[in-house]
N, C-alpha and C positions, 0 to 999 in steps of 0.2 A: 303441110306445118310451112308456115311461112313464119319469117321473123318479124317483130315491131323494128320500128327504126332506132329507138335505144337498142334493142338488142343485136341489131346487126353492126352498131357502131362498137358497142362492147367486142363483138365476134374480130371485127377490123383492128381494134385496140390492142387486145391480146394476140392477135396474129404477127401484128406490127412489132409488138413488145418481143415474141419471140423469134423473128426473123433479126431484130437488130442484136439480139443478145447473142446470137448464133454467130454473126458477123464480128462482133465486140470479142467475144470467145475466140474465134478462128484469127482474128488480128494479134492478139495477146499471145495465143499460141504460136505463131509466127515469129513475133519479136524476141520470145523466150528460145525458139530453136535456134534462132540468126544469132543470137547473144552466143548461146552454147556452142555454135559452130565456131564463131569467133575465138572463143577461148582454147577450145581444140587445137586450131591452128597457129595460135598464137605460142601454145605449148609444145606443138610442132615444131615450131620455128626455132624455140628454144631449144629445145633436142638436138637439132641438127648441127646448131652453133656448137652445143657442148660436144657433140661426138665429133665436129672439125677440130675445134680445141683439142680435145682428147689425143685425136689422131696425130695433130702436130708433137705433140708432147711426145709420145710415143716414138715419133720418127726420129726425134730428137736424140731421145735416150739410146735409141737402137742404134745411131749414127757414132753416139758417144761409144757405145760398147762395142763396135766393130771397131773401131779406132783403137781401143784398148786391148782387143784381143790380138791386133795386128801389132801394137807394141809387146805383147808378151811375147809374141812370136818370134821378133827381131831381137829381143832380149835373150830368147830361149836361143837363138841361131848363134847370137855371139857370145854367149856363155859355151857353146859347144867348140868352138873354133878355138 
């Protein structure tokens, strides 16, 4: 069962089309996955920046609270004397 010349060319054309299709699909998948990974990285950076800012705010409020407690104790000591 040998193929004629035209059948051989048809088989080569179909095989080439399949291989090219697989390569193109793989490339598109790679680009999509890369874009998704970049989005995740950017989101992580934004989340980390938000947490750092939130920590700063909490630290500032904690410092103010500690000062208020200290002043309250000092006032209580003065009123006792």
